[in-house]
Each structure stands twice: as structure tokens, then as C-alpha cells.
C-alpha positions as CSV (number, residue, x, y, z in Angstrom):
1,M,27.1,-10.7,142.6
2,R,26.2,-7.2,141.4
3,L,26.1,-5.8,137.9
4,T,25.7,-2.4,136.5
5,L,22.8,-1.6,134.1
6,D,25.2,-1.9,131.1
7,E,26.6,-5.2,132.3
8,Y,23.2,-6.7,133.0
9,S,21.9,-5.5,129.6
10,K,25.0,-7.1,127.9
11,H,24.9,-10.5,129.7
12,F,21.2,-11.0,129.7
13,K,20.5,-9.5,126.3
14,M,17.9,-7.1,127.6
15,S,17.3,-3.5,126.7
16,K,17.9,-0.7,129.3
17,E,14.2,0.4,129.0
18,M,13.0,-3.1,130.0
19,I,15.6,-3.2,132.8
20,N,14.4,0.2,134.1
21,S,10.8,-1.0,133.8
22,K,11.6,-4.1,135.9
23,L,13.4,-2.0,138.5
24,R,10.4,0.4,138.8
25,N,8.1,-2.6,139.2
26,K,10.6,-4.0,141.7
27,K,11.0,-7.3,139.8
28,L,14.8,-7.0,140.2
29,N,16.8,-6.6,143.4
30,Y,19.1,-3.6,143.2
31,I,21.2,-1.2,145.3
32,I,22.4,2.3,144.7
33,E,26.0,3.3,145.6
34,D,27.5,6.7,144.8
35,G,24.7,7.4,142.4
36,I,25.3,4.1,140.5
37,T,22.6,1.5,140.3
38,Y,23.7,-2.1,140.8
39,I,21.5,-5.1,140.1
40,I,21.9,-8.0,142.6
41,V,22.2,-11.4,140.9
42,T,22.6,-14.6,142.9
43,R,25.3,-17.0,141.6
44,S,22.8,-19.9,141.8
45,S,20.6,-18.2,139.2
46,L,23.4,-18.1,136.7
47,D,24.7,-21.1,134.7
48,T,28.4,-21.9,134.9
49,E,29.3,-20.5,131.5
50,L,27.6,-17.2,132.1
51,R,29.1,-16.9,135.6
52,N,32.6,-17.5,134.2
53,K,32.1,-15.0,131.5
54,I,30.9,-12.3,134.0
55,H,33.8,-13.1,136.2
56,N,36.3,-12.8,133.3
57,D,34.8,-9.5,132.3
58,K,35.1,-8.2,135.8
59,K,38.8,-9.2,136.0
60,A,39.5,-7.5,132.6
61,S,37.7,-4.4,133.8
62,L,39.7,-4.2,137.0
63,A,43.0,-4.7,135.0
64,K,42.1,-1.7,132.9
65,E,41.4,0.4,135.9
66,K,44.8,-0.5,137.3
67,V,46.6,0.7,134.2
68,V,48.2,4.1,134.9
69,P,47.2,6.5,132.3
70,V,50.0,8.3,130.5
71,V,49.7,11.9,131.3
72,Q,51.2,14.2,128.7
73,V,53.1,16.9,130.5
74,K,52.4,20.2,128.9
75,Q,55.5,22.2,128.2
76,K,55.6,25.4,130.1
77,T,55.6,28.5,127.8
78,T,58.4,30.8,128.6
79,V,59.1,34.5,127.5
80,A,62.0,33.3,125.4
81,M,59.8,30.8,123.5
82,V,57.2,33.6,122.8
83,L,60.0,36.0,121.7
84,G,61.4,33.3,119.5
85,L,58.0,32.6,117.9
86,Y,57.5,36.4,117.3
87,Q,60.9,36.7,115.8
88,K,60.3,33.7,113.5
89,E,57.0,35.2,112.3
90,N,58.6,38.6,111.9
91,Q,61.3,37.1,109.8
92,Q,58.7,35.4,107.6
93,L,56.8,38.6,107.2
94,K,60.0,40.5,106.2
95,E,60.7,37.8,103.6
96,K,57.2,38.1,102.2
97,I,57.5,41.9,102.2
98,V,60.7,41.7,100.2
99,Q,59.2,39.3,97.7
100,L,56.2,41.7,97.3
101,E,58.5,44.7,96.8
102,I,60.4,42.8,94.1
103,K,57.1,42.0,92.4
104,I,55.9,45.6,92.6
105,D,59.2,46.9,91.3
106,K,59.0,44.5,88.4
107,L,55.4,45.5,87.6
108,I,56.4,49.2,87.7
109,D,59.3,48.6,85.4
110,D,57.1,46.7,83.0
111,K,54.5,49.5,83.1
112,E,57.1,52.2,82.5
113,Q,58.6,50.2,79.6
114,M,55.1,49.8,78.1
115,L,54.6,53.6,78.4
116,R,58.0,54.3,76.8
117,D,57.2,52.0,73.9
118,E,53.8,53.7,73.4
119,M,55.4,57.1,73.5
120,A,58.0,56.0,71.0
121,K,55.2,54.8,68.7
122,I,53.2,58.0,69.1
123,E,56.3,60.1,68.4
124,Q,57.1,58.1,65.3
125,V,53.6,58.5,64.0
126,Y,53.6,62.3,64.6
127,S,57.1,62.5,63.1
128,S,55.9,60.7,60.0
129,K,52.8,62.9,59.8
130,D,54.9,66.0,60.2
131,E,57.2,64.9,57.4
132,Q,54.2,64.3,55.1
133,L,52.7,67.6,56.1
134,K,56.0,69.3,55.4
135,N,56.3,67.7,52.0
136,I,52.7,68.7,51.2
137,L,53.3,72.3,52.2
138,E,56.5,72.5,50.2
139,L,54.6,71.2,47.1
140,I,51.8,73.7,47.7
141,N,54.3,76.6,48.2
142,A,56.2,75.5,45.0
143,K,53.0,75.4,43.1
144,L,51.8,78.8,44.4
145,A,55.2,80.3,43.6
146,S,55.1,78.8,40.1
147,E,51.6,80.2,39.5
148,A,52.6,83.6,41.0
149,S,55.6,83.8,38.8
150,Q,53.6,82.8,35.7
151,T,50.9,85.3,36.6
152,I,53.5,88.1,37.1
153,H,55.1,87.2,33.8
154,E,51.7,87.3,32.1
155,I,50.9,90.6,33.7
156,E,54.2,92.0,32.6
157,T,53.7,90.7,29.1
158,I,50.2,92.2,29.0
159,E,51.5,95.5,30.3
160,T,54.4,95.5,27.8
161,K,51.9,94.7,25.0
162,Q,49.6,97.5,26.2
163,T,52.5,100.0,26.4
164,N,53.7,99.1,23.0
165,T,50.2,99.3,21.7
166,Q,49.7,102.7,23.3
167,K,53.0,103.8,21.9
168,E,52.0,102.6,18.5
169,E,48.6,104.3,18.8
170,S,50.2,107.6,20.0
171,I,52.9,107.7,17.3
172,I,51.3,107.9,13.8
173,E,52.7,108.7,10.3
174,L,51.8,112.2,9.1
175,K,50.4,110.9,5.8
176,H,48.0,108.5,7.6
177,Y,47.0,111.2,10.0
178,L,46.2,113.7,7.2
179,K,43.9,111.1,5.7
180,T,41.8,111.1,8.8
181,L,41.3,114.9,8.5
182,D,38.6,116.4,6.5
183,L,40.9,118.4,4.2
184,E,41.4,119.0,0.6
185,N,44.4,117.5,-1.2
186,Y,46.1,120.9,-1.7
187,Q,45.6,121.6,2.0
188,K,47.3,118.3,3.0
189,K,50.2,119.2,0.7
190,V,50.7,122.5,2.4
191,I,50.7,121.0,5.8
192,K,53.2,118.3,4.7
193,K,55.5,120.9,3.2
194,R,55.3,122.8,6.5
195,F,56.5,119.7,8.4
196,L,59.3,119.0,6.0
197,A,60.5,122.6,6.3
198,V,61.0,122.4,10.1
199,Y,61.7,118.6,10.8
200,S,65.5,119.3,11.1
201,K,64.9,122.1,13.5
202,D,61.8,121.1,15.4
203,I,62.2,118.1,17.8
204,R,58.5,117.4,17.6
205,V,58.9,116.1,14.0
206,I,60.2,112.6,13.8
207,K,61.5,111.3,10.5
208,Q,62.3,107.7,9.9
209,N,63.0,105.9,6.6
210,G,62.0,109.1,4.7
211,R,58.6,109.2,6.5
212,I,57.4,111.8,9.0
213,Y,55.8,110.6,12.3
214,L,53.9,112.5,14.9
215,D,54.0,111.6,18.6
216,F,50.8,113.0,20.1
217,S,51.6,111.5,23.6
218,K,54.5,114.0,23.9
219,Y,53.9,116.9,21.7
220,D,51.3,119.4,20.5
221,Y,51.2,119.9,16.7
222,S,48.2,122.3,16.5
223,D,50.4,125.2,15.1
224,L,51.7,123.0,12.3
225,L,48.4,121.5,11.5
226,E,46.6,124.8,11.2
227,Y,45.1,125.8,7.9
């Protein structure tokens, strides 16, 4: 009976290193066939139980070797199969592209809506500011117009007062004027009689309420005031 190294190690409870050592020292009989080392064991050296066990193991090993292995036949790849696979992948890619385009369109729409909302808010703020500025300018213009009107009125009033004052200063009663001159009383009487004699003929002489007035802003009275 011949046993392989594995079988000998299994049945005799011996490590492969020890078996190889015995083989090198030629303590075991062996043969080599097709590169496989077989150890020769005589049946007489084996007890009945071990011999039966080795025999049964051999039968089981032979039965396994007779089992025809199931060979999985690989399906031959054809051009149609490759085209079908490409078409399927192409269709999947198209569906993914469509989904991505839908998402991109939605993102663009959301972004545009956000921009429109921001523009509306900005326009509303500027419109409110413009309205406030317009109201402020109107108030300022109204105040300036009021102040200008008041200033013009005050200037006109002052000018009117000045004109009236000048007129009052240029028109003077003869009696008061004669008092300002360094004349004797009889001289003043002569001059007064001279004015009374010509007041109805001479436009330079103004008579109101029985009093004679002189307007030095318009007329020269040197001929009547001589003495």
C-alpha cells in the first residue's frame, strides 16, 4: 500500500517535517511517480482498524475523482448584446441628463426670482427715499419762497418809508424853513408876503390848509428867498 505525504501525515499523526527527515535518512520506503512522492507501507505493519480506515478514505477519494465537474458554459458575447448594453447605458445617461437639466432650470428660476425680489426691494427703498427727498425739497423751497417774499416785503416797506421820509424832508413849510435862516423878523415877513403874492400864479408855491410849503426836491426858490 502506498500513501502520499498528506495521507501518511494524517493517518500516522506525524508532521511533514518529520516525514521528510525520515525520507532523507531513508528510514521510510518510498517511490516517486510523476513528481509525487509515495510512501510504501506494508499491510502487515498496520492494524485492522487503521487499514480499514485507509481503505475507506481511498474509496472516497476515488469516488470524488469520478464525479464529473459541472462546467459553466460561458455565454458567447455577440455584437447585438454589446449594442443592447450600449443602448441601455445610453438611455440611462439620457435620463440622468434630463434630470440634471430639470434641476439646473429650477436653480436658474430660483436665482432669477431671488434677483427680481432683491431688485423690487431696492426699487422700493429708492422710491421711498426719492419721495422723502422730494418732500424735503418742497419744504425747503416753500420756506425759501416764504423768506424771500417776506424779505421783499420788508425791502419794499423800507423803501416806501425811506421815500416818504425823503419826501417829508424835501417838502417843508415856509414858516419852519424861515426859522432856520439867520434873518430878522421883518425880513421873514417880507419873504412870506412875496410867496403869498405869487402862490396862485407860481406852481412852485404849494398851499395846503392855509399854509405855504416848499418842495426843494423839485424847485428852486432862490429868487423868492432873496433879501
